[in-house]
N, C-alpha and C positions, 0 to 999 in steps of 0.2 A: 504494500500500500504506500502510495506517495503522500508525503505530508502536505496537507492543505496549506497554501502559502499565506492566507490571510485569516486571522481570527479577530473577532471583536474583542474589545477590552474586557467585556464580561466573560467571554470564552477563556481568555488568557487567565483572568483572575480565578476562574473555577479550576482550570487545569493546574495552576500553581498551588492552589489550596489542596487539591487532591494529591498532588505529588508530595507536599509537605506532611500530609496526614500519615501517622504511623500505622494506622490500621487499614489503609487502602493500598492494595498491591498494584504493580504495573499491569498485571493481567486484568484486574478490574477496570483500570483506566482505559485499557484497550477495548474491553467489552462495552463500557459505557460511552466512551468518546471516540473510539475508532483510532486511537493514537498509540503507536507502539512505544516501547521504552526509549528507543533511540530518539524519536521525535519529541518525547517529553523532555529528555535531556537538552535537546536543541532549544525548545521553548523556554526552559528554565535558564539556560545560558544567556539567551537573548533578553530576558525580562527581569533578571535579578542583578543586583550589584555584584561585581566580581567576588567579593568576600562572602556574600550571602550564598552565591552559587557554590563556592568551595565548601562552605559549612554544610550545605544540603548534600553535596556529593559524598562528603565524609559520613554523613548521617545515614544515607541509604546504601552505601557500598557494603556489600556483604550482609545486609540486614535480611533475615529470613522472611519477615513479614512483607517485604516489598516484592517478593517472588513467591507466588503461591506454591509452585512445585517444591521449592526448597523448604517451605514451611510445612507442607504435607509430609515430606520425607523425614524431617526432623521429628514431627509428631509421631510418625510410625516407629522410629527408632527408640522412642521413649517408652513405648508399650512393652 
C-alpha cells in the first residue's frame, strides 16, 4: 500500500495520538487507518520535533505491545 500523500491536520493528530498510545499496536493502526508501521514512522518524523521523535522511537522500539505478534508470542511463553 502506498502512503497517502496528504492528511488533514485532524488525521495527523489522530495518527500521532494512536502511535503514542501504549496500548495500541501498529497492527491496529493499520487495520483502523490503513497505514503500515513504516508510514506511521514517516508521519511521526514529519510532524514531531526532532527530540520528540527520538523519544517516541526509543519508547516503541522493541516494545511488545506495539507489535501484536510479539505480544501474543510473549503471552504464550508465559503459560
